[in-house]
Each structure stands twice: as C-alpha cells, then as structure tokens.
C-alpha positions in Angstrom: -4.7 -2.4 11.4 -6.8 -2.3 8.2 -5.4 -0.2 5.3 -8.8 0.5 3.8 -11.1 0.2 6.7 -13.7 2.8 5.3 -14.7 0.7 2.3 -18.0 -1.2 2.5 -18.2 -4.4 0.4 -21.7 -5.1 -0.8 -23.4 -8.0 0.8 -23.0 -11.1 -1.5 -19.9 -9.7 -3.3 -17.3 -12.4 -3.7 -13.9 -11.2 -4.9 -12.5 -13.3 -7.8 -9.6 -15.7 -7.2 -6.4 -13.9 -8.1 -3.0 -15.1 -9.2 -0.6 -14.1 -6.5 2.2 -11.6 -7.2 5.2 -12.0 -4.9 7.4 -9.3 -6.3 9.0 -11.4 -9.1 7.9 -11.4 -12.6 6.2 -8.6 -14.6 4.2 -6.3 -12.3 2.4 -4.8 -15.4 1.2 -8.2 -16.4 -0.1 -8.8 -12.9 -1.9 -5.5 -12.9 -3.5 -6.2 -16.3 -4.7 -9.7 -15.1 -5.9 -8.2 -11.9 -8.0 -5.5 -13.7 -9.4 -8.1 -16.1 -10.8 -10.0 -13.2 -12.5 -7.0 -11.7 -15.1 -6.4 -14.4 -18.1 -4.7 -12.7 -16.2 -2.9 -10.0 -13.6 -1.1 -12.1 -15.1 2.3 -11.3 -15.0 1.8 -7.5 -11.4 2.7 -6.8 -11.6 2.1 -3.0 -12.9 -1.4 -3.6 -10.3 -2.1 -6.2 -7.6 -1.1 -3.8 -9.1 -3.0 -0.9 -9.2 -6.1 -3.0 -5.8 -5.6 -4.6 -4.0 -6.6 -1.4 -5.5 -10.1 -1.8 -3.5 -10.6 -5.0 -0.2 -10.0 -3.2 2.0 -12.3 -1.3 5.5 -12.4 0.2 7.7 -9.3 -0.4 5.2 -7.7 -2.6 2.7 -7.8 0.3 5.2 -6.4 2.7 6.1 -3.6 0.4 2.4 -2.7 -0.2 1.7 -2.6 3.5 4.8 -0.5 4.1 4.0 2.2 1.6 0.4 2.4 2.7 1.0 2.5 6.5 -0.9 5.6 7.8 -0.4 7.5 11.0 -3.0 6.8 13.7 -4.8 9.8 15.1 -3.7 8.8 18.5 0.0 8.4 17.8 2.7 11.1 17.6 4.5 11.6 14.4 7.7 10.3 15.9 6.0 7.1 17.0 4.5 6.7 13.6 7.9 7.2 11.9 9.4 4.5 14.2 6.6 2.1 13.4 6.9 2.8 9.6 10.7 2.3 9.8 10.2 -1.0 11.6 7.8 -2.1 8.8 10.2 -0.9 6.1 13.0 -3.0 7.7 11.1 -6.1 6.7 11.3 -5.4 3.0 13.7 -7.5 1.0 15.9 -6.6 -0.6 16.7 -3.9 1.9 16.1 -0.4 0.7 18.8 2.2 0.8 18.3 5.5 2.6 17.1 7.5 -0.4 14.5 4.9 -1.3 13.3 4.8 2.3 13.0 8.5 2.4 11.1 8.6 -0.9 8.6 5.9 0.1 8.2 7.5 3.6 7.4 10.9 2.1 4.9 9.4 -0.4 3.1 7.6 2.4 2.3 10.8 4.2 -1.0 12.6 4.4 -1.2 15.8 2.3 -0.4 18.1 5.2 2.8 16.3 6.2 3.8 15.7 2.6 3.6 19.4 1.7 5.7 20.3 4.8 8.4 17.7 4.1 8.6 18.6 0.4 9.0 22.3 1.4 11.8 21.3 3.9 13.6 19.4 1.2 13.8 22.4 -1.1 
C-alpha cells in the first residue's frame, strides 16, 4: 500500500509541518515552499518524495497516488490496469481518455513503458 516503502527515515527525524496543497492555487509556489522547509534533506530524493505526500490533501493527494500507483509483483498486468483505472476514476475533475492514457503510461516501470511507447508508434 505504501508508495515509497523502501525509504528508511532516520530515527529522530521529524518532518516539518507543511502547508497543504489541494490542487488549487499555484503548484510552483507550493513546491518552492515545500523545498524551503526541507533544508538538510534536499539531497535525499527518496526521502523528499516520501515526505512530499504529507503536503498534499484532497484532489492533489488523489492525483499523486494515482500517478504513482505501481504494479504489485503478485498481480497480473490486467489486474493492475483495472486497479489503476479504479483509482483514476476518483480524480476530479474527471480526466479524458488521452489524459488517462498519458498518466497510465508514465506510471509504468521502464520495461512496460518502453513496450507501450513502441506500440504507440
């Protein structure tokens, strides 16, 4: 269920309190404020990404979870695609088919991404 399960947070590390981003407003301003609060961990990309989800709420959180949903090793690609589509259906406003396709392809591991891009021409 965890998006970044392979990241170890140091004992005693307390993430800063973030202003929440709900998908409205200026996302660039949110990212600048987010990065400013992460002084000291800026070089640890995995930690930055794991903590980033704590700065999101509402539709922004749903979107982030959708585009980062990975295939489980125990699930078929078809089952994963259905699970991804179910998650994507929660996004507001609803995405059109071309946006869904683009986000789905971007969410894939390299091996699947390369195969899909090859199939699309």
